[in-house]
PDB file as gemmi writes it, atoms N, CA and C in Angstrom:
CRYST1    1.000    1.000    1.000  90.00  90.00  90.00 P 1                      
ATOM      1  N   UNK A   1       0.817  -1.085  -0.208  1.00  0.00           N  
ATOM      2  CA  UNK A   1       0.059   0.098  -0.037  1.00  0.00           C  
ATOM      3  C   UNK A   1       1.009   1.095   0.304  1.00  0.00           C  
ATOM      4  N   UNK A   2       0.863   2.177  -0.735  1.00  0.00           N  
ATOM      5  CA  UNK A   2       1.305   3.465  -0.813  1.00  0.00           C  
ATOM      6  C   UNK A   2       1.218   4.630   0.311  1.00  0.00           C  
ATOM      7  N   UNK A   3       1.717   4.955   0.836  1.00  0.00           N  
ATOM      8  CA  UNK A   3       1.416   5.926   2.227  1.00  0.00           C  
ATOM      9  C   UNK A   3       1.743   7.392   1.528  1.00  0.00           C  
ATOM     10  N   UNK A   4       0.055   7.699   1.306  1.00  0.00           N  
ATOM     11  CA  UNK A   4      -0.051   8.575   0.423  1.00  0.00           C  
ATOM     12  C   UNK A   4       0.322  10.429   1.105  1.00  0.00           C  
ATOM     13  N   UNK A   5      -0.009   9.993   2.361  1.00  0.00           N  
ATOM     14  CA  UNK A   5       0.909  11.275   2.688  1.00  0.00           C  
ATOM     15  C   UNK A   5       2.246  11.156   2.901  1.00  0.00           C  
ATOM     16  N   UNK A   6       3.393  10.846   2.501  1.00  0.00           N  
ATOM     17  CA  UNK A   6       4.322  10.679   2.785  1.00  0.00           C  
ATOM     18  C   UNK A   6       5.051  11.574   1.010  1.00  0.00           C  
ATOM     19  N   UNK A   7       3.941  10.354   0.214  1.00  0.00           N  
ATOM     20  CA  UNK A   7       4.252  10.818  -0.541  1.00  0.00           C  
ATOM     21  C   UNK A   7       3.732  12.501  -1.170  1.00  0.00           C  
ATOM     22  N   UNK A   8       2.873  12.880  -0.831  1.00  0.00           N  
ATOM     23  CA  UNK A   8       2.349  13.935  -0.807  1.00  0.00           C  
ATOM     24  C   UNK A   8       3.253  15.200   0.139  1.00  0.00           C  
ATOM     25  N   UNK A   9       3.864  14.992   1.177  1.00  0.00           N  
ATOM     26  CA  UNK A   9       4.686  15.173   2.184  1.00  0.00           C  
ATOM     27  C   UNK A   9       6.367  15.750   0.742  1.00  0.00           C  
ATOM     28  N   UNK A  10       6.412  15.126   0.269  1.00  0.00           N  
ATOM     29  CA  UNK A  10       8.028  14.875  -0.747  1.00  0.00           C  
ATOM     30  C   UNK A  10       7.449  15.896  -1.324  1.00  0.00           C  
ATOM     31  N   UNK A  11       6.083  15.502  -2.754  1.00  0.00           N  
ATOM     32  CA  UNK A  11       6.399  16.045  -3.140  1.00  0.00           C  
ATOM     33  C   UNK A  11       5.815  18.339  -3.130  1.00  0.00           C  
ATOM     34  N   UNK A  12       5.112  17.946  -2.304  1.00  0.00           N  
ATOM     35  CA  UNK A  12       5.973  19.655  -1.461  1.00  0.00           C  
ATOM     36  C   UNK A  12       7.072  20.047  -1.246  1.00  0.00           C  
ATOM     37  N   UNK A  13       7.622  19.500  -0.350  1.00  0.00           N  
ATOM     38  CA  UNK A  13       9.481  18.954  -0.320  1.00  0.00           C  
ATOM     39  C   UNK A  13       9.861  20.488  -2.156  1.00  0.00           C  
ATOM     40  N   UNK A  14       9.764  18.805  -2.582  1.00  0.00           N  
ATOM     41  CA  UNK A  14      10.553  19.509  -4.190  1.00  0.00           C  
ATOM     42  C   UNK A  14       9.862  20.331  -4.709  1.00  0.00           C  
ATOM     43  N   UNK A  15       8.650  20.988  -4.325  1.00  0.00           N  
ATOM     44  CA  UNK A  15       7.789  22.084  -5.049  1.00  0.00           C  
ATOM     45  C   UNK A  15       7.274  21.402  -6.126  1.00  0.00           C  
ATOM     46  N   UNK A  16       6.825  20.106  -6.246  1.00  0.00           N  
ATOM     47  CA  UNK A  16       6.133  19.737  -7.308  1.00  0.00           C  
ATOM     48  C   UNK A  16       4.327  19.424  -6.748  1.00  0.00           C  
ATOM     49  N   UNK A  17       3.811  19.775  -7.824  1.00  0.00           N  
ATOM     50  CA  UNK A  17       1.877  20.102  -7.538  1.00  0.00           C  
ATOM     51  C   UNK A  17       1.402  18.813  -8.060  1.00  0.00           C  
ATOM     52  N   UNK A  18       0.736  18.410  -7.951  1.00  0.00           N  
ATOM     53  CA  UNK A  18      -0.608  17.156  -8.566  1.00  0.00           C  
ATOM     54  C   UNK A  18      -0.973  17.416 -10.035  1.00  0.00           C  
ATOM     55  N   UNK A  19      -0.769  18.589 -10.995  1.00  0.00           N  
ATOM     56  CA  UNK A  19      -0.719  18.524 -12.881  1.00  0.00           C  
ATOM     57  C   UNK A  19       1.033  18.333 -12.313  1.00  0.00           C  
ATOM     58  N   UNK A  20       1.973  18.372 -12.598  1.00  0.00           N  
ATOM     59  CA  UNK A  20       3.423  18.779 -12.542  1.00  0.00           C  
ATOM     60  C   UNK A  20       3.540  17.648 -12.371  1.00  0.00           C  
ATOM     61  N   UNK A  21       3.361  16.626 -11.379  1.00  0.00           N  
ATOM     62  CA  UNK A  21       3.165  15.005 -11.656  1.00  0.00           C  
ATOM     63  C   UNK A  21       2.408  14.278 -12.263  1.00  0.00           C  
ATOM     64  N   UNK A  22       1.265  15.078 -12.859  1.00  0.00           N  
ATOM     65  CA  UNK A  22       0.663  13.934 -13.524  1.00  0.00           C  
ATOM     66  C   UNK A  22       1.518  13.647 -14.933  1.00  0.00           C  
ATOM     67  N   UNK A  23       1.631  15.112 -14.717  1.00  0.00           N  
ATOM     68  CA  UNK A  23       2.519  15.702 -16.498  1.00  0.00           C  
ATOM     69  C   UNK A  23       3.685  14.572 -16.916  1.00  0.00           C  
ATOM     70  N   UNK A  24       4.326  14.309 -15.634  1.00  0.00           N  
ATOM     71  CA  UNK A  24       5.463  13.081 -15.039  1.00  0.00           C  
ATOM     72  C   UNK A  24       5.551  11.772 -15.866  1.00  0.00           C  
ATOM     73  N   UNK A  25       4.552  11.605 -15.034  1.00  0.00           N  
ATOM     74  CA  UNK A  25       3.840  10.241 -15.425  1.00  0.00           C  
ATOM     75  C   UNK A  25       2.446   9.907 -16.734  1.00  0.00           C  
ATOM     76  N   UNK A  26       2.981  10.773 -17.033  1.00  0.00           N  
ATOM     77  CA  UNK A  26       1.416  11.003 -18.486  1.00  0.00           C  
ATOM     78  C   UNK A  26       0.274  10.578 -18.068  1.00  0.00           C  
ATOM     79  N   UNK A  27      -0.297  11.294 -17.243  1.00  0.00           N  
ATOM     80  CA  UNK A  27      -2.158  10.953 -17.258  1.00  0.00           C  
ATOM     81  C   UNK A  27      -2.210  12.826 -17.005  1.00  0.00           C  
ATOM     82  N   UNK A  28      -3.678  12.385 -16.833  1.00  0.00           N  
ATOM     83  CA  UNK A  28      -4.474  13.883 -16.854  1.00  0.00           C  
ATOM     84  C   UNK A  28      -4.798  13.928 -14.943  1.00  0.00           C  
ATOM     85  N   UNK A  29      -4.344  15.313 -14.971  1.00  0.00           N  
ATOM     86  CA  UNK A  29      -4.821  15.601 -14.208  1.00  0.00           C  
ATOM     87  C   UNK A  29      -5.691  14.698 -12.954  1.00  0.00           C  
ATOM     88  N   UNK A  30      -7.138  14.574 -13.267  1.00  0.00           N  
ATOM     89  CA  UNK A  30      -7.947  14.294 -13.046  1.00  0.00           C  
ATOM     90  C   UNK A  30      -7.359  12.720 -12.567  1.00  0.00           C  
ATOM     91  N   UNK A  31      -6.423  12.023 -13.045  1.00  0.00           N  
ATOM     92  CA  UNK A  31      -6.341  11.068 -12.542  1.00  0.00           C  
ATOM     93  C   UNK A  31      -5.558  11.056 -12.120  1.00  0.00           C  
ATOM     94  N   UNK A  32      -4.511  12.264 -11.931  1.00  0.00           N  
ATOM     95  CA  UNK A  32      -3.585  12.858 -10.470  1.00  0.00           C  
ATOM     96  C   UNK A  32      -4.088  12.082  -9.259  1.00  0.00           C  
ATOM     97  N   UNK A  33      -5.547  12.793  -9.716  1.00  0.00           N  
ATOM     98  CA  UNK A  33      -6.039  13.229  -7.867  1.00  0.00           C  
ATOM     99  C   UNK A  33      -7.067  11.831  -7.606  1.00  0.00           C  
ATOM    100  N   UNK A  34      -7.537  11.122  -8.907  1.00  0.00           N  
ATOM    101  CA  UNK A  34      -7.453   9.790  -7.970  1.00  0.00           C  
ATOM    102  C   UNK A  34      -7.276   8.988  -7.635  1.00  0.00           C  
ATOM    103  N   UNK A  35      -5.557   9.076  -8.040  1.00  0.00           N  
ATOM    104  CA  UNK A  35      -4.664   8.028  -7.549  1.00  0.00           C  
ATOM    105  C   UNK A  35      -4.248   8.474  -6.630  1.00  0.00           C  
ATOM    106  N   UNK A  36      -4.303   9.471  -5.853  1.00  0.00           N  
ATOM    107  CA  UNK A  36      -3.611   9.988  -4.909  1.00  0.00           C  
ATOM    108  C   UNK A  36      -4.505  10.216  -3.778  1.00  0.00           C  
ATOM    109  N   UNK A  37      -5.900   9.900  -3.996  1.00  0.00           N  
ATOM    110  CA  UNK A  37      -7.631   9.873  -3.007  1.00  0.00           C  
ATOM    111  C   UNK A  37      -7.968   8.558  -2.880  1.00  0.00           C  
ATOM    112  N   UNK A  38      -7.290   7.467  -3.767  1.00  0.00           N  
ATOM    113  CA  UNK A  38      -7.203   6.301  -3.296  1.00  0.00           C  
ATOM    114  C   UNK A  38      -6.624   5.102  -2.436  1.00  0.00           C  
ATOM    115  N   UNK A  39      -6.113   6.389  -1.838  1.00  0.00           N  
ATOM    116  CA  UNK A  39      -4.339   6.115  -1.222  1.00  0.00           C  
ATOM    117  C   UNK A  39      -3.387   5.030  -2.004  1.00  0.00           C  
ATOM    118  N   UNK A  40      -3.566   5.437  -2.942  1.00  0.00           N  
ATOM    119  CA  UNK A  40      -2.036   4.630  -4.100  1.00  0.00           C  
ATOM    120  C   UNK A  40      -2.814   3.379  -4.817  1.00  0.00           C  
ATOM    121  N   UNK A  41      -3.771   3.080  -4.503  1.00  0.00           N  
ATOM    122  CA  UNK A  41      -4.227   1.723  -4.991  1.00  0.00           C  
ATOM    123  C   UNK A  41      -3.784   1.848  -7.105  1.00  0.00           C  
ATOM    124  N   UNK A  42      -3.942   2.162  -7.537  1.00  0.00           N  
ATOM    125  CA  UNK A  42      -4.153   2.563  -8.576  1.00  0.00           C  
ATOM    126  C   UNK A  42      -2.448   2.915  -9.429  1.00  0.00           C  
ATOM    127  N   UNK A  43      -1.632   3.281  -8.363  1.00  0.00           N  
ATOM    128  CA  UNK A  43      -0.529   3.433  -9.054  1.00  0.00           C  
ATOM    129  C   UNK A  43       0.623   2.727  -9.040  1.00  0.00           C  
ATOM    130  N   UNK A  44       1.119   2.446 -10.447  1.00  0.00           N  
ATOM    131  CA  UNK A  44       1.886   1.234 -11.323  1.00  0.00           C  
ATOM    132  C   UNK A  44       3.134   1.872 -10.827  1.00  0.00           C  
ATOM    133  N   UNK A  45       3.829   0.486 -10.232  1.00  0.00           N  
ATOM    134  CA  UNK A  45       5.405   0.174 -10.592  1.00  0.00           C  
ATOM    135  C   UNK A  45       5.966   1.572 -11.361  1.00  0.00           C  
ATOM    136  N   UNK A  46       5.507   1.615 -12.793  1.00  0.00           N  
ATOM    137  CA  UNK A  46       6.448   2.412 -13.385  1.00  0.00           C  
ATOM    138  C   UNK A  46       6.063   3.823 -13.296  1.00  0.00           C  
ATOM    139  N   UNK A  47       4.829   4.634 -13.216  1.00  0.00           N  
ATOM    140  CA  UNK A  47       4.449   5.394 -12.172  1.00  0.00           C  
ATOM    141  C   UNK A  47       5.315   5.484 -11.058  1.00  0.00           C  
ATOM    142  N   UNK A  48       5.423   4.900 -10.276  1.00  0.00           N  
ATOM    143  CA  UNK A  48       6.057   4.982  -8.949  1.00  0.00           C  
ATOM    144  C   UNK A  48       7.384   5.570  -8.906  1.00  0.00           C  
ATOM    145  N   UNK A  49       7.909   4.869  -9.638  1.00  0.00           N  
ATOM    146  CA  UNK A  49       9.468   4.623 -10.431  1.00  0.00           C  
ATOM    147  C   UNK A  49       9.804   6.131 -10.847  1.00  0.00           C  
ATOM    148  N   UNK A  50       9.175   6.598 -12.378  1.00  0.00           N  
ATOM    149  CA  UNK A  50       9.513   7.595 -12.351  1.00  0.00           C  
ATOM    150  C   UNK A  50       9.160   9.105 -11.090  1.00  0.00           C  
ATOM    151  N   UNK A  51       8.279   8.699 -10.544  1.00  0.00           N  
ATOM    152  CA  UNK A  51       8.586   9.549  -9.244  1.00  0.00           C  
ATOM    153  C   UNK A  51       9.275   9.692  -8.074  1.00  0.00           C  
ATOM    154  N   UNK A  52       9.764   9.003  -7.838  1.00  0.00           N  
ATOM    155  CA  UNK A  52      10.981   8.301  -6.978  1.00  0.00           C  
ATOM    156  C   UNK A  52      11.888   9.285  -7.647  1.00  0.00           C  
ATOM    157  N   UNK A  53      12.651   8.769  -9.075  1.00  0.00           N  
ATOM    158  CA  UNK A  53      13.534   9.785 -10.011  1.00  0.00           C  
ATOM    159  C   UNK A  53      12.998  11.199  -9.721  1.00  0.00           C  
ATOM    160  N   UNK A  54      11.814  11.525  -9.452  1.00  0.00           N  
ATOM    161  CA  UNK A  54      11.947  13.144 -10.207  1.00  0.00           C  
ATOM    162  C   UNK A  54      11.846  14.183  -8.682  1.00  0.00           C  
ATOM    163  N   UNK A  55      11.208  12.788  -7.023  1.00  0.00           N  
ATOM    164  CA  UNK A  55      11.046  13.660  -6.028  1.00  0.00           C  
ATOM    165  C   UNK A  55      12.825  13.059  -5.937  1.00  0.00           C  
ATOM    166  N   UNK A  56      13.870  13.150  -6.416  1.00  0.00           N  
ATOM    167  CA  UNK A  56      14.634  12.683  -5.806  1.00  0.00           C  
ATOM    168  C   UNK A  56      15.036  11.267  -3.765  1.00  0.00           C  
ATOM    169  N   UNK A  57      14.351  10.112  -4.508  1.00  0.00           N  
ATOM    170  CA  UNK A  57      13.967   9.659  -3.407  1.00  0.00           C  
ATOM    171  C   UNK A  57      14.789   8.962  -2.975  1.00  0.00           C  
ATOM    172  N   UNK A  58      15.223   8.475  -1.919  1.00  0.00           N  
ATOM    173  CA  UNK A  58      16.539   7.442  -1.295  1.00  0.00           C  
ATOM    174  C   UNK A  58      15.040   6.024  -1.628  1.00  0.00           C  
ATOM    175  N   UNK A  59      16.692   5.268  -1.457  1.00  0.00           N  
ATOM    176  CA  UNK A  59      15.690   3.752  -1.242  1.00  0.00           C  
ATOM    177  C   UNK A  59      15.041   3.606  -0.057  1.00  0.00           C  
ATOM    178  N   UNK A  60      15.222   3.906   1.096  1.00  0.00           N  
ATOM    179  CA  UNK A  60      14.467   3.910   2.037  1.00  0.00           C  
ATOM    180  C   UNK A  60      13.408   4.333   2.174  1.00  0.00           C  
ATOM    181  N   UNK A  61      13.848   5.660   1.986  1.00  0.00           N  
ATOM    182  CA  UNK A  61      11.794   6.352   0.963  1.00  0.00           C  
ATOM    183  C   UNK A  61      10.828   6.208  -0.246  1.00  0.00           C  
ATOM    184  N   UNK A  62      11.281   5.697  -0.696  1.00  0.00           N  
ATOM    185  CA  UNK A  62      10.734   4.343  -2.324  1.00  0.00           C  
ATOM    186  C   UNK A  62      10.189   3.197  -1.174  1.00  0.00           C  
ATOM    187  N   UNK A  63      10.849   2.394  -0.641  1.00  0.00           N  
ATOM    188  CA  UNK A  63      10.156   1.559  -0.057  1.00  0.00           C  
ATOM    189  C   UNK A  63       9.186   2.121   1.299  1.00  0.00           C  
ATOM    190  N   UNK A  64       9.163   3.166   1.941  1.00  0.00           N  
ATOM    191  CA  UNK A  64       8.817   3.320   3.186  1.00  0.00           C  
ATOM    192  C   UNK A  64       7.532   4.212   2.632  1.00  0.00           C  
ATOM    193  N   UNK A  65       8.006   5.015   1.117  1.00  0.00           N  
ATOM    194  CA  UNK A  65       6.378   5.319   0.338  1.00  0.00           C  
ATOM    195  C   UNK A  65       5.831   4.896  -0.097  1.00  0.00           C  
ATOM    196  N   UNK A  66       6.550   3.504  -1.389  1.00  0.00           N  
ATOM    197  CA  UNK A  66       6.210   2.662  -2.243  1.00  0.00           C  
ATOM    198  C   UNK A  66       5.409   1.147  -1.763  1.00  0.00           C  
ATOM    199  N   UNK A  67       5.869   1.004  -0.532  1.00  0.00           N  
ATOM    200  CA  UNK A  67       6.037  -0.618  -0.221  1.00  0.00           C  
ATOM    201  C   UNK A  67       5.938  -0.279   0.825  1.00  0.00           C  
ATOM    202  N   UNK A  68       5.170   0.271   1.631  1.00  0.00           N  
ATOM    203  CA  UNK A  68       5.038   0.416   3.010  1.00  0.00           C  
ATOM    204  C   UNK A  68       3.331  -0.429   3.419  1.00  0.00           C  
ATOM    205  N   UNK A  69       3.863  -1.108   4.480  1.00  0.00           N  
ATOM    206  CA  UNK A  69       2.330  -2.345   4.901  1.00  0.00           C  
ATOM    207  C   UNK A  69       1.809  -1.687   6.468  1.00  0.00           C  
ATOM    208  N   UNK A  70       0.993  -1.959   6.235  1.00  0.00           N  
ATOM    209  CA  UNK A  70      -0.053  -1.032   7.767  1.00  0.00           C  
ATOM    210  C   UNK A  70      -0.584  -2.151   8.607  1.00  0.00           C  
ATOM    211  N   UNK A  71      -0.003  -2.355  10.014  1.00  0.00           N  
ATOM    212  CA  UNK A  71      -0.301  -3.567  10.423  1.00  0.00           C  
ATOM    213  C   UNK A  71      -1.117  -2.923  11.406  1.00  0.00           C  
ATOM    214  N   UNK A  72      -2.061  -3.466  11.724  1.00  0.00           N  
ATOM    215  CA  UNK A  72      -3.419  -3.378  12.862  1.00  0.00           C  
ATOM    216  C   UNK A  72      -3.074  -3.280  14.621  1.00  0.00           C  
TER     217      UNK A  72                                                      
END                                                                             
């Protein structure tokens, strides 16, 4: 499950808005908003890879954002 809060935080830190990220991954801005509002369930590995490069994420950040597991 994608940690959307961390992803949004990194986007803010890097000064990248939803429209810019949508353009980077090749989707419409409305699609990007849906991806971010559905807890990232529809973010593909390819899109995650593009986002990671654009946000200059470390391996640890990639793991904590895109491959996080929530344990109750």
